[in-house]
C-alpha positions as CSV (number, residue, x, y, z in Angstrom):
1,M,199.6,403.4,155.0
2,I,197.9,406.5,153.6
3,A,200.8,408.7,154.5
4,Q,203.1,406.9,152.1
5,G,200.8,407.7,149.1
6,N,200.5,411.4,149.8
7,P,203.5,413.7,150.6
8,E,201.4,416.3,152.4
9,I,199.8,413.6,154.6
10,R,203.3,412.1,155.2
11,K,204.6,415.5,156.2
12,A,201.7,416.1,158.6
13,A,202.2,412.6,160.0
14,N,205.9,413.2,160.6
15,A,205.1,416.5,162.3
16,L,202.5,414.8,164.5
17,Y,205.0,412.1,165.4
18,V,207.6,414.7,166.5
19,L,204.9,416.6,168.4
20,S,203.6,413.5,170.1
21,S,207.1,412.5,171.2
22,D,207.7,415.8,173.1
23,P,205.7,415.6,176.3
24,E,205.9,419.3,176.9
25,L,204.5,420.2,173.5
26,R,201.8,417.6,173.8
27,F,200.8,418.9,177.3
28,R,200.6,422.5,176.0
29,Y,198.5,421.5,173.0
30,E,196.1,419.4,175.1
31,R,195.8,422.2,177.6
32,Q,194.9,424.7,174.9
33,E,192.5,422.3,173.3
34,K,190.7,421.7,176.6
35,E,190.5,425.4,177.2
36,R,189.0,426.0,173.8
37,M,186.4,423.2,174.2
38,D,185.5,424.5,177.7
39,Y,185.0,428.0,176.3
40,E,182.8,426.8,173.5
41,S,180.7,424.7,175.8
42,K,180.2,427.5,178.4
43,L,179.4,430.0,175.7
44,A,176.9,427.7,174.1
45,D,175.2,427.1,177.5
46,A,175.1,430.9,178.1
47,F,173.5,431.5,174.7
48,E,171.0,428.7,175.2
49,D,170.0,430.1,178.6
50,G,170.0,433.7,177.3
51,R,172.4,435.0,179.9
52,E,173.8,438.1,178.3
53,E,176.0,439.1,181.2
54,E,177.6,435.7,181.5
55,R,178.2,435.6,177.7
56,N,180.0,438.9,177.9
57,A,182.0,437.8,180.9
58,W,183.1,434.7,179.1
59,R,184.0,436.7,175.9
60,V,186.2,439.0,178.0
61,A,187.9,436.1,179.9
62,F,188.6,434.1,176.8
63,A,189.8,437.2,174.9
64,D,192.5,437.3,177.5
65,K,193.1,433.6,177.1
66,D,193.4,434.0,173.3
67,A,195.9,436.8,173.8
68,E,197.9,434.5,176.2
69,N,197.8,431.7,173.7
70,E,199.1,434.0,170.9
71,R,201.9,435.0,173.2
72,L,202.8,431.4,173.9
73,K,202.7,430.6,170.2
74,S,205.2,433.3,169.4
75,E,207.4,432.1,172.3
76,N,207.3,428.6,170.9
77,A,208.5,429.6,167.4
78,D,211.8,427.9,168.2
79,K,210.0,424.7,168.9
80,D,208.2,424.9,165.6
81,A,211.5,425.4,163.9
82,K,212.8,422.2,165.7
83,I,209.8,420.3,164.5
84,A,210.4,421.5,160.9
85,D,214.0,420.5,161.2
86,A,213.1,417.1,162.5
87,V,210.6,416.6,159.7
88,A,213.2,417.7,157.1
89,E,215.8,415.4,158.6
90,N,213.3,412.5,158.5
91,E,212.6,413.2,154.8
92,R,216.4,413.4,154.1
93,L,217.0,410.0,155.9
94,R,214.1,408.4,154.0
95,A,215.6,409.6,150.7
96,Q,219.0,408.1,151.8
97,I,217.3,404.8,152.7
98,A,215.5,404.7,149.3
99,E,218.8,405.5,147.5
100,F,220.6,402.8,149.5
101,K,217.8,400.2,148.7
102,A,217.9,401.2,145.0
103,R,221.7,400.5,144.9
104,S,221.5,397.2,146.9
105,P,221.2,394.0,144.9
């Protein structure tokens, strides 16, 4: 597995594992990602069609959404800390397992 050969990739894979195991975090991420993709698609359509008023309306609407997303990110700081703790615990356990294997005949 690639993650075993690179500590940074392993760290990211562990964080992803923790994130994907929490349905609430996964739902929030998926919702934010969908909103971002919708915004980019609608803005691109407005630019292609040359609709200045619509572009400005979308910019304002999504500036509000960006502010809301930033507020949610700051509220979820404790969840980020839990993820970091889980990743650190995972690394600690991996080290213990490796030490145990090294001592075993």
